C-alpha positions, 0 to 999 in steps of 0.5 A: 392562319398566316404563317401556318404550315400546311401539310408540312410543306406550304407556309401560308403568307397573306390572303390574296382573295376570297369568295363564298366557298373559300379563300386563296393564300399566297404561300411558299413551297418549302420543298421546291422553294417556290411561291404558290397559291393555295385555295382553302375551302372555308365553306367546309367549316360551316356545313354538315358531314354529308355536305363536307363530303360533297365539297370534298368531291367538288374540290377533287373534281376541280383539281382533276378538271384543271389537270386535264387541260394543258394550256398556257391560259389555264392556271396550273394545279400542282397538288390537292391535299387534305389538311385540318379535315378540309381539302386544299388546292395548290396552284400556280401563283399569278401575280396580278389581279382579276378582271373583276378587280380591274373593272372595279378599280378603273370602272371599265376596260378599253374594248380592244384590251377586252377583246384581247382578254377574251381571246385568251379566255376563249383559247382556254375554253377551247382547250378545256372543251377539247379535254372534255371539260366544261367550266360552267363558271366563266366570270370576271372574278375567274379571269386573272390578269398577270402583271406580265400581260398573261391572261389566265382562266381559273377556278374549275370548282364547278366544272363538268367532266365528260364521264364523271358522275354528277356531284350536284343535287337534283334541281341544283343550279350552280354558278354565278347567276349573272353569268348563267346561260339561259339554258342552264337557268331552265335546267337543261344540260350545258354545253360548250355554248353555255361557256361562250354565253358566260364569256359574252356576259363577262366581256359586257361587264368588262367594257360597261362596268356592270353585268348585263342582267343584274337585277335586285335579287338572284331570282329576278336576275335569272328571270332577266337572263331567260326573258329579257334582252341586255341593254345595248352596250355603249362602250363596247366599240368593235366588240358590240356585235361579238357580245350580241352574237354570244348572248343569243338566247338559243344556244344552237344559234350562237357562233362556235369557238372558231368563229368567235376567235376570228371575231375577237381577233379582229376586235382586238385590232380595232376592227369591227367584226362584220361577220358577227352581224349575221347574229341578230340581237338576241331573242327570248328562246320561246319567241325564237323562230329559225329563219329559212336558210335563204332568208337568214341574214348573211354575214357582212364580209370584212375587207381582205388584209392589206399588208404594209409595203414599207419598213420592218413590219411583220407579215401578220400581227398577233393579238397582243395588247396595245404596246405589247410586242409579239415575240419574233422568230426568223421570218423566212419560213413563216412567210413562205407558209403565209404566202401559200395562204395569201393566194387564197385572199388575192386570187390565183395568178396575182403576184405577191411582193416579198420585200426582205429588208435585212433583219428588220423583218419581211412585209407582204402585200398585194402586187401593184399589178395583176401580173404574175412573176411568171406567165403560164408555161406551156406544160413543161415535161408533160407525160400524158396517160391514157387509161392507166400510166404504166410507169406511175399508175395514174388515173385516166387523163392525168399527166405527170410534169417535171417542173423546172425547179426539179420536182415532179408532180401529177396533174388532173389534165393537160390544161393545168398551166404553170405560174411561178408565184414567187421565184425567190421562195420557189413557189409554183402554181398549177391552175386550169382556169386562171386561179379559180382552182389551183395547186401550189408547191412551196419548198424551204431549205431553211424552215422556221419550224422543225415540226410541220404541225407547229408550223401549221398551228402557227399558220392557222392562228395567223390566217384565222385573224385575216381570212373572212369567215375563216373556219378550221376544218381539221388540223392533225399530225400525219406520217407521209412517206415515213416522215413527220407531216401535218395537214391543215384544212379550212374554209373561208369566203373570198371577196369580189374586190380581191379575186375574180372568183368570189364566194365560199372556198376550201383549202388543204395544206400538207407539210413535211420535212424531207430527209435533207431538211427541206420543208415542202408544202403541198397546197390545193384550193378551190370553190366549196361547191365542188370541193369533194372533187378537188379534195380527191384530186389532192390525194392523187397529187400526194401519191404522185409527188416526187422530190427533186 
């Protein structure tokens, strides 16, 4: 086969991988003059005509599934074609090896690196699930480790796509038995949590050098998946509670994608994700009895981040592997957005120190004293409304304030006091209770992003690694006063050591670019217990906002 021309276009090189269903070749695209990988379905050579039709349908489904997912951690499918009576898939060529090969060659993967790999697989799964695709065969052999440090998920050959007619036979269980979730072994319909189980088993294999449920035969392996607990990993380090959380027998009690991403990000930094402690060691499905909410084990919160005060570190570390330097942008705009969130960690009314050291970077850290850069001001420029403000149509009791920085904002009452959060970056807080509830306005005349959605997406990834129990509630593009805008809403747990107001919190952040290129961020945060009221107030604030 080597040297053959497939479909008059792809010249086969050497074989770079094989499995029970097919073989993967390195090839040269003689039209576009690029290297590609081609998957040959060798199983079609040895089955009946009816079985060939089934395999062809699966191959087309694989290409269709991968094509629906637009993510850098998913191997790109270029083409699907028929040659020599069999289907072939033309894919992006990834120079490197699989995670399975890495484990085989070096016995196991260091826990922090395994967590980094898991993060990228998780992001690929999140993109797949958002596109309506379940992978159903996550395993070390389908995780590719590029020589350039990339991690990619491949082989959507048995993926399930929302709306597609099933192409498996009744009673057929497809996938690698070592990584099948218990509900799939039992014949139940899989969901996104089934892919997360497989990720947990994959991470276990990576750090321990063996799969968690492998027994002497496929039948006994499947029995172990359903009825037995995996041996406690000995080499997993900070990944131990994450693996335990993912391998819970009952899919309803596994963490969701956002929770797992936070856990893996912490583990990739070498920190034990205490939030994962909520997920007690797995129990067999038949024996599972949900605990009442008031007695369910609670998550043990991790410490709030303490950012370095000294030279040249970026404000937030990205989940790259050891020794890999994350690409940097010009930091000012990003730090402004980050500081908007840092108040949520260290409490309203507490200053955050920004130290600019030339082009070396910006460091962010808690102020050594709880004194804000500006004391609460006595209601500058206040206009009180009684009933309805004839000028602005404000609700009863609301006031309009013209801030010394030039903008005008409406507030729920006269008791909302002004605090300059950061003078250099023109960030101003308004709070009625010393920071338990607060509104923040931030302006940046030299923004780091030209798209508010991209900025909030970047911010979402950063704070997801830092805030305890962080959960994204929503991230969407919007139009605000005929300008491109975006909104991020999320929740987290504030810690007693960082604020006078610990407990569950919610926040909402809306950004937009003005016509003169200034990026405005309007942000509001408060306890989750009365969030409905705060969120309603936020909408009124947006309606009453006036630029300088």
